[in-house]
C-alpha positions in Angstrom: 131.5 92.3 158.6 129.7 96.4 158.9 131.0 98.0 155.9 129.9 101.5 157.8 132.3 101.1 160.4 135.4 100.6 157.8 137.2 103.8 157.5 138.2 105.1 154.2 142.0 104.7 155.5 141.8 101.3 156.1 140.0 100.7 152.5 142.9 102.8 151.0 145.7 100.2 152.5 143.6 97.2 151.1 145.5 97.7 147.9 149.0 97.5 149.5 148.1 94.9 151.3 147.1 92.6 148.6 150.4 94.1 146.2 152.8 93.1 149.3 151.0 89.6 150.0 150.9 88.7 146.2 154.8 89.4 146.2 155.0 86.7 148.9 153.2 84.4 147.8 155.2 84.6 144.0 157.9 84.0 146.4 156.2 80.6 147.7 156.2 81.9 151.0 153.2 79.9 152.9 152.6 82.2 156.2 153.4 85.6 157.4 152.8 87.1 160.4 151.1 90.3 161.6 154.5 91.8 162.8 156.6 90.3 159.3 153.4 92.3 157.8 153.7 95.1 159.9 157.6 95.7 158.9 157.0 95.1 155.3 153.6 97.8 155.2 155.7 100.1 157.6 153.1 99.9 160.2 152.3 98.5 163.4 151.2 94.3 164.2 148.4 96.2 166.1 147.6 98.0 163.4 147.8 95.1 160.8 145.7 93.3 163.2 142.9 96.1 163.1 142.8 96.2 159.7 142.2 92.7 158.9 139.7 91.9 161.9 137.7 94.1 159.8 137.2 91.6 157.6 137.2 88.6 159.7 140.9 88.4 160.4 142.0 85.8 158.6 144.7 84.4 160.7 145.5 82.3 164.0 147.4 83.5 167.0 150.6 81.5 167.2 150.5 80.6 163.7 150.0 83.8 161.5 148.8 84.6 157.9 148.4 81.9 155.2 149.6 83.4 152.6 148.0 82.2 149.7 144.1 82.4 151.9 144.9 86.1 152.5 145.5 86.8 149.0 142.4 85.4 147.6 140.2 86.9 150.7 142.0 90.5 149.8 141.2 90.3 146.1 137.6 89.1 146.9 136.9 92.2 149.4 138.6 94.2 146.6 135.9 92.9 143.9 139.3 91.9 142.2 137.1 88.2 141.1 134.9 90.5 139.0 135.3 92.4 135.7 133.8 95.4 135.0 133.8 96.7 131.6 135.6 100.1 131.3 136.4 102.9 128.2 139.4 105.2 128.3 138.6 109.0 127.2 141.9 110.5 125.5 144.7 108.8 124.1 146.9 111.8 124.7 150.4 111.2 126.8 148.8 109.6 129.9 146.1 107.9 128.5 148.4 106.1 125.8 150.6 105.2 128.6 147.5 104.1 131.1 146.1 101.9 128.4 149.8 100.3 127.2 151.1 99.5 130.7 148.3 99.0 133.2 147.4 95.4 134.0 143.6 96.1 133.8 142.9 92.5 133.7 144.2 91.9 137.3 142.7 95.1 138.7 139.0 94.1 138.0 138.7 95.7 134.6 138.7 95.2 131.3 139.3 98.1 128.8 137.1 97.8 125.7 137.4 101.2 123.8 139.7 104.2 123.7 137.9 107.4 122.5 139.5 111.0 121.4 138.5 113.8 119.1 141.9 113.5 117.3 140.9 111.9 113.6 143.9 111.0 112.3 144.1 108.2 115.6 140.8 107.1 115.0 140.5 103.3 113.9 144.7 102.7 115.5 144.8 100.4 118.6 146.8 100.3 121.8 147.2 96.7 123.0 144.6 95.6 120.6 142.1 98.2 122.5 140.9 100.1 119.2 140.3 104.1 119.3 137.1 105.6 118.7 136.4 108.8 117.9 133.8 110.9 121.1 131.0 111.4 118.5 129.9 107.6 119.6 130.4 107.1 123.0 127.2 107.3 125.0 126.1 104.8 122.0 129.0 102.4 122.5 129.0 102.4 126.2 125.3 101.6 126.3 125.8 98.7 123.9 128.6 97.7 125.9 127.0 97.6 129.0 130.0 100.1 130.4 130.2 100.9 133.9 133.6 102.8 134.6 135.7 105.4 132.5 138.9 106.7 133.0 139.2 110.4 132.3 142.6 111.3 130.8 141.8 114.8 129.0 142.0 118.5 130.0 139.8 119.8 132.7 137.7 122.2 130.2 136.4 119.2 128.6 134.9 117.1 131.4 132.4 118.1 132.0 130.6 117.7 128.7 131.9 114.1 128.7 131.2 113.3 132.1 127.6 114.3 130.6 127.8 111.7 127.7 129.3 109.2 130.1 126.3 109.4 132.6 124.2 109.5 129.8 125.2 106.2 128.5 125.3 104.4 131.9 128.4 104.9 133.4 128.8 106.2 136.9 132.3 105.4 138.2 135.4 107.2 137.1 139.1 107.1 137.5 139.5 111.2 137.0 142.6 112.2 136.0 141.5 115.9 135.1 141.0 118.5 137.6 137.3 118.5 137.4 134.7 117.9 140.7 132.5 115.0 139.5 131.1 114.7 142.8 130.0 118.2 143.1 127.1 117.7 139.6 127.4 113.7 140.4 126.7 113.5 144.2 126.2 109.8 144.2 128.6 109.4 141.5 131.8 106.7 142.6 134.9 108.4 141.7 138.9 108.3 142.4 140.7 111.6 141.6 144.2 111.7 140.4 146.2 115.0 140.8 149.5 114.8 139.5 150.2 118.3 140.5 149.2 117.4 143.8 151.6 114.8 144.6 154.7 116.5 143.1 153.9 119.3 145.1 153.5 117.4 148.5 157.0 116.0 147.5 158.8 119.1 146.9 157.3 120.0 150.5 158.3 116.9 151.8 161.9 117.4 150.2 161.8 121.2 151.8 160.9 119.9 155.5 164.3 118.2 155.0 166.6 120.9 154.1 165.0 123.6 156.4 
């Protein structure tokens, strides 16, 4: 498998494959054809075959894809068979909701700590994960071997927090701020989540339908 030839768009489709294949597995489906998978994914059978062939194919002509095996293969490709230690910064509305409801354990992460500047909530817990004061963040990351951080803080706070995280050995970020981490840390691994951009895209799509 030549990873250099795999486009970002293919990689971004893998979680959707994994989600739908997992649902089929839970339903007791033993195998699925590229055509059936394409219908679920709202794409074409040739696109499904092309996507999966990047990683070895996993199917047999005339038989399709064995669902349990395909689920495990995609799980391994995504790295979900490993566990990365992570921290969450910001126990406001978004941070609390993410800490309370995200199934980190099945997505390759272990949430080790939550950090906030609000002294009133220090020592509280969300799903058994303790909230710590932000001042101990660097030492905590070094001591625990943290490799990822989920940023749920205002944009103006992000540069200083990312600097501390970087000094603590953290180089991977799930970024809910509008701070461009890669501008200052080109080697960082960043997944940006711009909720306002997504909402404006929805608004545009609704406008197009109305016009």
